[in-house]
C-alpha positions, 0 to 999 in steps of 0.5 A: 674490507681493505684486506679483501680489496688488496687480495683481488687481482689488479684487473678486478681492483681497477674495474671496481674503481672505474665503475662510477657508483661502485667505486665510491662505495668501494672507496668508502669501505676500503678507506674507512676500514684502513683507518680503523685498522691502521689509523694515521692522519693521511688515511683519515683525511683521505677517508673524509675526502672520499666520503664527500667526493669519492667519484673522482678520487676513485678514478684517480685510484684506478690509475694509481692502482694500475701504475703502483699496485696500491691506492693513493696515500697508502 
């Protein structure tokens, strides 16, 4: 799922991360997919945080994606 997300246009990524319930769902899928592929302590911590408080993190990631073209912590 993380590879699919990163292949999308930046506008599509930001739209997916702005919509409240959609951003939480996308964040969970992308973050846990990245943990399963790459691992890493930061990825695991962010995946756990997103699982329980993902709505706010999704909006932060939308801004981060606009500025740096990647999700926070990648």
